[in-house]
C-alpha positions in Angstrom: -0.5 56.1 15.6 -1.6 56.2 11.9 0.8 53.3 11.0 -0.8 51.2 13.9 -4.3 51.9 12.5 -3.3 51.1 8.7 -2.3 47.6 9.1 -2.8 44.8 6.7 -5.1 43.0 9.3 -7.2 46.0 9.9 -7.6 46.6 6.3 -8.8 43.0 6.0 -11.3 43.6 8.8 -12.5 46.7 7.0 -13.0 44.5 3.9 -15.1 42.3 6.1 -17.2 45.2 7.1 -17.6 46.4 3.6 -18.7 42.9 2.6 -21.4 42.9 5.3 -22.6 46.1 3.7 -22.6 44.8 0.3 -24.8 41.8 1.4 -27.2 44.1 3.1 -27.8 46.1 -0.2 -27.6 43.0 -2.5 -30.4 41.6 -0.4 -32.7 44.3 -1.7 -31.6 44.1 -5.4 -34.1 42.5 -7.6 -33.6 42.5 -11.5 -36.4 44.7 -13.0 -37.9 45.2 -9.6 -35.6 47.7 -7.9 -33.8 50.8 -9.0 -30.6 50.3 -10.6 -29.1 52.7 -8.0 -29.1 49.9 -5.5 -27.1 47.7 -7.8 -24.6 50.5 -8.4 -24.4 50.9 -4.6 -23.7 47.2 -4.2 -20.9 47.3 -6.9 -19.4 50.3 -5.4 -19.0 48.6 -1.9 -17.9 45.4 -3.5 -15.2 47.1 -5.6 -14.0 49.1 -2.4 -13.7 46.0 -0.6 -11.6 44.5 -3.4 -9.3 47.5 -3.3 -8.6 47.0 0.2 -7.5 43.5 -0.7 -5.0 45.0 -3.0 -3.8 47.7 -0.5 -3.4 45.1 2.5 -1.2 43.0 0.5 1.0 45.9 -0.7 1.1 47.3 2.9 2.2 43.8 4.2 5.0 43.4 1.7 6.3 47.1 1.9 6.5 47.2 5.7 7.3 43.7 6.3 4.1 43.1 8.3 3.2 39.6 7.0 2.0 37.5 9.6 0.7 33.8 9.9 -2.6 35.4 11.1 -2.8 37.7 8.1 -2.2 34.7 5.8 -5.3 33.0 7.2 -7.5 36.0 7.8 -7.1 37.5 4.2 -8.2 34.6 2.3 -10.9 33.8 4.7 -12.5 37.3 4.1 -12.0 37.1 0.4 -13.8 33.7 0.5 -16.7 35.2 2.6 -16.9 38.1 0.0 -17.0 36.0 -3.0 -18.8 32.9 -1.9 -21.5 35.2 -0.2 -22.0 37.0 -3.5 -22.6 33.9 -5.6 -25.0 32.4 -3.0 -27.0 35.6 -3.1 -27.0 35.2 -6.9 -28.6 31.8 -6.6 -31.3 33.3 -4.3 -35.0 34.0 -5.3 -34.1 37.7 -5.8 -32.3 36.9 -9.1 -35.2 34.5 -10.3 -37.5 36.2 -13.2 -40.2 34.1 -14.6 -38.7 31.1 -13.0 -35.3 31.4 -14.3 -32.1 32.6 -12.6 -31.0 35.6 -14.6 -27.4 35.6 -13.5 -26.3 32.7 -15.7 -24.8 30.9 -12.8 -25.8 27.2 -12.2 -25.7 25.8 -8.6 -22.9 23.4 -9.5 -20.8 26.4 -10.6 -21.1 27.8 -7.0 -20.6 24.4 -5.6 -17.3 24.1 -7.6 -16.2 27.6 -6.4 -17.0 27.0 -2.7 -15.6 23.4 -2.6 -12.3 25.0 -4.2 -12.2 27.7 -1.5 -12.8 25.2 1.2 -10.2 22.8 0.1 -7.6 25.6 -0.2 -8.3 26.8 3.2 -7.9 23.4 4.7 -4.5 22.9 2.9 -3.5 26.2 4.0 -4.4 25.6 7.7 -2.7 22.3 7.9 0.5 23.6 6.1 0.7 26.6 8.4 0.2 24.4 11.5 3.3 22.3 10.2 5.2 25.5 10.2 5.3 26.1 6.4 4.0 29.5 5.0 1.3 29.0 2.5 0.8 32.5 0.9 -1.4 33.3 -2.0 0.1 32.3 -5.5 -0.1 34.4 -8.6 -2.8 31.9 -9.8 -4.7 32.7 -6.8 -4.4 36.3 -7.2 -5.7 36.1 -10.7 -8.5 33.7 -9.6 -9.7 36.4 -7.1 -9.6 39.0 -9.8 -11.7 37.1 -12.3 -14.1 36.1 -9.5 -14.6 39.7 -8.4 -14.8 40.8 -12.1 -17.6 38.2 -12.7 -19.7 39.7 -9.6 -19.3 43.2 -11.0 -20.3 42.0 -14.7 -23.3 40.2 -13.5 -24.5 43.1 -11.3 -24.0 45.8 -13.8 -25.4 43.9 -16.9 -28.5 42.9 -15.1 -29.1 46.5 -13.6 -28.4 48.4 -16.8 -28.8 45.9 -19.8 -31.4 43.3 -18.7 -32.6 42.5 -22.2 -29.4 42.9 -24.3 -28.0 39.7 -25.7 -24.4 41.0 -25.7 -24.7 41.6 -22.1 -26.1 38.2 -21.3 -23.3 36.7 -23.5 -20.6 38.7 -21.7 -21.9 37.5 -18.5 -21.5 34.0 -19.5 -18.0 34.4 -20.7 -16.9 36.0 -17.4 -18.7 33.1 -15.6 -17.2 30.3 -17.6 -13.6 31.8 -17.5 -13.8 32.2 -13.9 -15.2 28.7 -13.2 -12.3 27.2 -15.4 -9.7 29.3 -13.9 -10.9 28.5 -10.3 -10.7 25.0 -10.9 -7.3 24.9 -12.5 -5.8 27.3 -10.1 -6.6 24.7 -7.4 -3.8 22.5 -8.9 -1.2 25.1 -8.1 -2.2 25.0 -4.4 -2.4 21.2 -4.4 1.1 21.0 -5.8 2.3 23.7 -3.2 0.8 21.6 -0.4 2.3 18.4 -1.3 5.6 20.0 -1.8 5.3 21.4 1.7 4.3 18.1 3.0 7.4 16.3 1.3 9.8 18.7 3.0 8.2 18.0 6.3 8.6 14.2 5.9 12.2 14.7 4.9 
């Protein structure tokens, strides 16, 4: 019974629920306008959701429970969690004196979301053709960097709102994340066209 409950897909659904809780809390987070505790709670929920991402992959590999549904559902929930966080960061809550304090620019979020939508489309088409399209190492690193950027933004804004080093740290995380997000896309494009070439043959 316990093994049936702790399945990769159930852990993925748990991550979706945790992400929803994260969105509820972050909706009330306002730099210099709400308690740092709210930010800390949002970070805890986000990190916990990220940990389930690591665990479900481990369980899937260890117990040979990888499925085509899991390969589609897992990255979908990841994208909801990451893209949702970045959309919230562009919202009015994070604007102070007419300036967004996160350091994110709209074009950066568009790049992230565009990349995720493209890879989702490629994965769906590849799976429909009968080719497995699991996450690559580059994709996992990209996910880690995106998650670390979310955490860095929340912690630095909540606890070090006026520190120059905190602002610089945020920007380093953001730029590394954006660059790696875009470059990792090439790995998936290469994998997709490789799959399609096998289909053509």
